[in-house]
Each structure stands twice: as C-alpha cells, then as structure tokens.
N, C-alpha and C positions, 0 to 999 in steps of 0.2 A: 153214609149209601147203605149199609147192612140196615140200619134202623127204618129205611125206606122199605125196605125187601121184608122184613117181618119173619117170622117164626111159621110161614104158611107153605112149607114144602114138606113133603111127605113122601117115602121110600114104602112100598107096597110088594108085599110077595105072600101069595096065596091071599088068606084071610086078615095077616096081620099089617096093621098100620102102624108106621114108626115114625114119629114128625124128627126133621133134622135139625139141629141145632140155629137157631136164627144168625149167628155169628160163624156159620158153613156157607153163608151166602152173599155175593158183594154184587151190586148194580153197577158193572164197570162203565157202561153209558147209562144212565137215568132218563134220558130225553130222546130215544132213538126214535126213527120215522120206519116202521114197519119194517125192523131188521129180520134179515134171511140170509140163506146161502153164504153160510161163513167158512174161511179155511185159513189155517195158519202158515206163516213162511217164517223161518229164522227169527223164530219167537216173536213175530208180530200175529196178531188177530186182524183179519182184511172179512167185512161182511158188507152187504148189500143191505141199503136202505131203499125198499121200495118208495115208500111213502114222500122219499127226497130225493131221487132221482141221482143217489150216487151211490158211489163206493166208500167205505170209512175204514180207518184203521185204529187200533188200539195199541199202544207198544207198552203197554203196563203203567205207564203215566197220565197219557194224554191220548183223546180221540180226535182225528184229523180227517179231514177230507180227501182221498186220494184221487177221486176221479167223478165228474158230474156231467151228466147229459141232459137236457131237459126232454122229457118224454119218453125217455127209456124205460123207465119203472124197473130198475134192476131188480131179479130176482136170486142171482147167486154169482160169486165170484171163486176162481179157482186158478192156483199158479201153474202157468203153462209154456213152453218154450221160452224161458228166460223173462217173462213177462205173466200176463194172467188172460183168463178167458171170462167175458162177463155175458150171462144172459139178460137179455131186453127185452121183458115182457109185453110192455106196451107198444113199442115200436115194432116189435116181430125181427129184431137182429140178435146175432150173436156177435160179441164185439173183444177183437184181441187189443191188449193194451202192452204197451212198453212195461219195463220194469218201474219206471217212473211216471207211469200213470198217463200216459199219451196215445191216442187211438193212435194204432198202426193196422187194422184191418177188420172189415164188416162184411158179414153174411146175412143176408137178407133172403136169399133162397138157396136150394139145395142144388145137387149135380144136374137134375131135370128140367130146373128154373121153377120150381115148385116153392109158392112164399111161405115163409115160415110165419105159424099160427100159434102165440102164448111160449116162446121162448120159458124154460123154467128152471131146469136144474142141470148138473153137469158133473162127472166123473171121470178120473183115469181109464185109460182101457188096458194099461200095462205093458204097454207097446208103444208109447211117444204120442198117440193121439189119445182122443177122448169118446165119451158117448154124452150124448145131450138130449135132452127131453122136450118137447114143445106139447104144451098141454091142451090145445084148441081153443075155442071159447070159453068162457065163464058161465055154462050154461049144463044144466046135468044130462040133458035130454041127448047132446052132442057128444056122439062117441067118435072124436077123430082125434086125438091124441095120438103122439108118433115119438119114436126113437131115433136118433141119428146118430152115423158114425162120424167124426172128424179125424182123418187122418193126419198124421206130421206134416204132410207136403200143402194140408189146407183143403182138401177135397172134402164137400160135406154129403154123406149119402144117407139115403134113407134106410134104416136098419129095424124097423117095426112100425107098424102101423095098427088103427082100431084100437087104441088104448081108449079107457074112460078115464079121460083127463090125467096122461102122463105128467109125474109130477117127480119126486125124491128119485135119484137114481143112484147105485153103489155098486161097485165091483167086488165079486167074493173075495174071501182071503186068497183062493187057491188061482185067480185070477182068469177061472176058466168058466164062470157064471156072472149073470149082470141081475141085480134085484132093482125092481121099478113101483113104485107107489102108483096105483091107480086110485087116486083118490074119491071120486065119483062113485067106486063102485066098493070103497072101505076096505079096500086089500092090497099086500104087496105080493107082486108077482116076480117069477125069474125065466131066464131066459138061459139057453147055453151058448155060449161065443164059440164060433168057430176059428179057423185058422185067418181066413179072409174078412174076419170081424162080422160075418153075419149072427144074426141072432136066430136062433132054433130053440125048439121044444118047449115052448109057452107055457108055462103051468103056475097054479095058484101057490104059493109060499106061504102066506097068512091072510085069511077071513077074520080080518077083525071081531065081527059081528058073531060069528061062532065061538070067539074065544072070549066072550063077556062083555064086549064092546055095546055101546049104542048105537041105534040104526042111524044115526047121524056122523058116527065117528067119519073122521076125515084126515088120512094119514096124508102129510106132506113131506118134508124133508127126511131122508134118511143116512144114516152114518155107521160104519162098521167101528165099535169099539174096541180098546186097547184090552179088552177080555175077551174079543174074538164073537160077542154079542150083537144083534143089529137093532140099534137106536133107531125108533121112529118118532120124528116130531108129529104134534097134530095141531090141526089148525080149527078143529071142532073143540078143543077143550086144552087147557095148561097144563097138559100133560107128555111126558116123555115116554114111550113104552120101550121096552127091551126084550127082543126076543131070541131065543137061543136056537141053534143049528135047525131044530126041527120045528121053526117057526111057533114057538109055543109062547106066551108071555111069560116071563118071569118075574117080571119087575115092572112096577109103575112110579115114575118120580113126579109127584104133583109139585106145581109151581106157581108161583104167583103169574097174575094176568088173566087176560081171555084166551089166549092161544100160545102155544109154544112150536112155531112150525120149524125150525130148524135148530142146528146145533153143530159144534164141532170140539175136537180133544187137542190138548196142549200132546205133545210129542211123547211127552213122560206119562201120559195118562192121568196125571193128577189133578187136572182142572178140565169141567167141561163147560164149554161158553154155549150157553142157550139164548136163542134169539125169542124174545118172548113181546106179544102184542097184547097192549090192555086196552085199546079201543077199535075193533072193528067196524063202527059205523060210518066210517068217511074219512078221507084224507085229514092229516097227514098219519093219520094211523098210529098214534103214539104209542109206545111200548118201550122197551129198555134191553140191554143187553146183559144177562144175568152171568157172572161166574160162581159154576156149582161144584164142590169136589167130584171127581171123578172115580171111577173104578178101581182105578191103581193107589188111591188115596188113603 
C-alpha cells in the first residue's frame, strides 16, 4: 500500500518545501468511496463514506462496514452517548446509532419544526451535547448554512444561521469558543459559547485567501491537533493547512489525491488519518484513507 501512495507528500513552512519519505505513508483503505468525517474510539477508526452510504471502521488490520443506509450520504461520524452520531447530508438527517451500529433515533427537523438542509459535520460541546452544522444547498449563492446545538436530552436548537456553507466544526481547547468552516467564503470563523450554549460574537479567525491560498480555496473539515494547532482539510486541493492560535498558516501538508476534506488523530498524536478523494467527478467518488505521521511522531 505504501508504494501506491508514493512520495507525493510535502510539509511546507514558510518558503521551504520538505518531501516526506514514502515509507511514512500508508493507505489503510485504498478503495474508499468519498471518505469523510472520521473519529477515533477505543483504538478503532470510524469514518463516513459518502459515496457508499455507509460508516466504516479500521481496527488496524481490517476495514469493515459498521452501518449503512441508502440515501443517507453520510459526511461525519462521532462517538456520543454510548453510541455514535452520524450526519446524513443527502437525506437531511442526524442519526443516533447504538454502540453496535443500530439506528436508535433520527432528527429531520429542529425544535421549531424547521427541516434540516445539508447536515455536514459535528463536534462535542464539552458538556455532554454536540454542535452540528447544516451547510444548505450545494451552490455558492445561497447563504443559508446553520449551526445547531444538540443537548444531552436530544433537543436540537438553532445556534447560528446565515453561514456561507457551514461545514467543519470544532470546539476550542478551553471549551469556550467554536470554530466553523464557511466553505464558500474560504474562511474559518469563531463564536463565543455562552453558558446556555448560545453562540455569540461571530468573527473571522482565518480568511485563507488573505493568507496566500488561491481564490477557490475550500475549507472543509477542521480538527484540533495534539500540538494545539487547528488542522483544516481542503476540498479544493489535497492539502491540510495547519493554523496557529492567531489564525496564521504555519504549515501545509500536501498529500496524494484531488482533495483531502477531513482528518483525525490517534489519541497519542503519533498518527493522523486523512480522508483523501481521488475522483471528484461523480459517484462513487473514489478515494482512500491515509495514515500519516502526526505532529507527535
């Protein structure tokens, strides 16, 4: 599998470009279908496969199907309440799974009865609940993206609206702020989190074009790294951007493929799993799941 990946990964810092050794990369699933929104639990990798309408796992040796629902179009999975939460982009739902991959509950509207449009990503809220994004339609002119808060009792409330394709979402290290990717705006924004989980003080954390990225830059999934930096997956290029606490790009990780929309880390920080898409032209959106040395390696 290492030979399939090749020596096409680079880390950039400033103007320096340093190629990574081919043996440092592994394709743990070389035939994934638009892998997305991964998470780790008990040493096992869970990841959505949008193009396959399934959530799959990697236990270090074998890839297995954990859950499948035709028409779902899953884009993220996360451990939650002794089970998992899944975002179904295509059918407009959030789904709660049991620990063994059985559907337990489905949300297709918020607490006001409003339908969900383009459920996309999710993160813990630090208090037993979760924040979830809904992007809106796949078109650049519609600015109707939303962030929802899901309380531990299952109440789904609108937390923020009017986002330009709300995508990746991540709780800050101190639990007091929330990062959100606005993909169509090419930026990552921030909110303050109030005690009632309301989101206030919307502001720009990083405008990627201002930081030297091309006009079509498309931030996707975001994850907090074990080094305290924010890692931003891109759907516009096979790059992972590493942003410091001030929202500056301090490193760029270039990987094989056409896009690298999402990622996650092992608990020890030694491995970063990157979701790579090789063919963006149509279903099943062939790609692969890559294991890359993490910042603590």
